[in-house]
C-alpha positions as CSV (number, residue, x, y, z in Angstrom):
1,M,-27.5,-15.4,4.7
2,A,-24.5,-16.2,6.9
3,A,-21.4,-18.2,6.0
4,D,-22.4,-21.8,5.7
5,R,-21.0,-25.1,4.5
6,D,-22.4,-24.6,1.0
7,L,-20.3,-21.4,0.7
8,V,-17.2,-23.1,2.1
9,R,-17.6,-26.0,-0.3
10,C,-18.1,-23.7,-3.2
11,L,-14.8,-21.9,-2.3
12,A,-13.0,-25.2,-1.5
13,P,-14.6,-28.1,-3.4
14,E,-12.0,-30.5,-1.9
15,F,-14.1,-30.5,1.3
16,E,-17.3,-31.7,-0.5
17,T,-17.1,-35.0,1.3
18,T,-15.9,-33.7,4.7
19,D,-18.5,-34.3,7.4
20,D,-21.0,-31.5,7.9
21,A,-20.3,-31.2,11.6
22,I,-16.6,-30.7,11.0
23,V,-17.2,-28.0,8.3
24,D,-19.6,-26.3,10.7
25,K,-17.0,-26.3,13.5
26,F,-14.4,-24.7,11.3
27,I,-16.9,-22.0,10.2
28,C,-17.4,-21.3,13.9
29,F,-13.6,-21.1,14.4
30,A,-13.4,-18.7,11.5
31,Q,-16.1,-16.5,12.9
32,M,-14.2,-16.2,16.1
33,R,-11.1,-14.9,14.2
34,I,-12.9,-12.1,12.5
35,K,-13.6,-9.0,14.5
36,P,-17.2,-7.8,14.4
37,G,-17.7,-4.8,12.1
38,K,-14.5,-5.5,10.1
39,F,-16.3,-6.4,6.9
40,P,-19.5,-5.1,5.3
41,T,-22.6,-7.2,5.9
42,T,-24.6,-6.0,2.9
43,I,-25.9,-9.0,1.0
44,N,-24.8,-9.0,-2.7
45,C,-26.1,-10.8,-5.7
46,S,-24.5,-14.1,-4.6
47,G,-26.7,-14.1,-1.5
48,Y,-23.7,-13.6,0.7
49,S,-22.0,-10.6,2.2
50,E,-18.3,-9.7,2.3
51,L,-18.3,-10.9,5.9
52,D,-19.7,-14.2,4.9
53,L,-17.0,-14.6,2.1
54,A,-14.2,-13.7,4.6
55,V,-15.5,-16.3,7.1
56,G,-15.7,-18.8,4.2
57,Y,-12.1,-18.2,3.2
58,V,-10.8,-18.4,6.7
59,A,-12.8,-21.6,7.3
60,A,-11.4,-23.1,4.1
61,H,-7.9,-22.0,5.2
62,L,-8.3,-23.6,8.6
63,L,-9.7,-26.8,7.1
64,T,-6.8,-27.0,4.7
65,K,-4.3,-26.5,7.5
66,A,-6.0,-29.3,9.5
67,A,-6.2,-31.7,6.6
68,P,-3.8,-34.6,6.6
69,P,-0.9,-34.5,4.2
70,G,-1.7,-35.9,0.7
71,S,-5.4,-35.4,1.2
72,G,-5.7,-33.1,-1.8
73,S,-6.0,-29.9,0.2
74,S,-4.5,-26.6,-1.1
75,T,-1.6,-26.3,1.3
76,I,1.6,-25.1,-0.4
77,P,4.6,-26.9,1.3
78,G,6.7,-23.8,1.6
79,G,5.1,-21.3,-0.8
80,E,4.7,-21.3,-4.5
81,V,7.0,-23.3,-6.8
82,T,9.8,-21.0,-7.9
83,Q,12.0,-23.6,-9.7
84,E,11.4,-27.0,-11.1
85,K,13.8,-29.5,-12.8
86,V,12.8,-32.7,-14.6
87,G,16.0,-34.7,-14.8
88,D,16.8,-36.0,-11.3
89,L,13.6,-34.3,-10.1
90,S,14.1,-31.1,-8.1
91,R,11.6,-28.5,-6.9
92,S,12.1,-25.2,-5.0
93,Y,9.5,-23.2,-3.1
94,S,9.3,-19.6,-2.2
95,S,9.3,-18.7,1.5
96,T,5.8,-17.9,2.8
97,A,7.3,-15.2,5.0
98,A,9.2,-13.5,2.2
99,G,6.4,-11.5,0.7
100,G,6.1,-10.8,-3.0
101,S,3.4,-11.7,-5.5
102,S,2.4,-15.0,-3.9
103,T,2.4,-13.8,-0.2
104,T,1.2,-10.8,1.8
105,D,3.7,-9.1,4.1
106,G,2.5,-9.6,7.7
107,G,0.1,-12.3,6.6
108,G,1.8,-15.0,8.6
109,A,0.2,-18.5,8.3
110,Y,-2.6,-17.2,6.0
111,N,0.1,-17.1,3.3
112,S,0.4,-20.9,3.4
113,T,-2.9,-21.6,1.6
114,R,-4.7,-20.1,-1.4
115,Y,-7.7,-19.5,0.8
116,G,-5.7,-17.6,3.4
117,R,-4.2,-15.5,0.7
118,E,-7.7,-14.7,-0.7
119,F,-8.7,-13.6,2.8
120,L,-5.6,-11.4,3.0
121,Q,-6.5,-9.8,-0.3
122,M,-10.0,-9.0,1.1
123,M,-8.3,-7.4,4.1
124,K,-6.1,-5.3,1.8
125,G,-9.3,-4.1,0.1
126,L,-10.5,-2.7,3.5
127,I,-7.6,-0.3,3.9
128,I,-8.7,3.2,3.3
129,T,-6.0,5.4,1.9
130,P,-6.2,9.2,2.5
131,M,-7.0,11.3,-0.4
132,V,-5.2,14.7,-0.6
133,I,-7.1,17.5,-2.2
134,C,-5.1,20.6,-3.1
């Protein structure tokens, strides 16, 4: 099974009412961003492969970035909330380019949504570290 709108809506339920044609276009845009052979294509127990999941996360990320402000999407204004004050209401956000626990160094715009960060975590899982045997 390839990445489809059911997968995207499972990952990002806020797009449940988004027109099917729009979700399909963003799946296509996501597929164009992922190099062939980058992720395993073996189907797992969910009926999807790691490639499908990566495409789903990128599609959800792109949909979130394209969603109008206040639409309930998962865009983080400037990163995660790092400080909050109740009296006279104040809120501070981490920088999305700063790295740390909520962002991935070199992740760029993918750090701005939770779906982009999930995609970056998947990318980190593909890095093979050499094993030294003495």
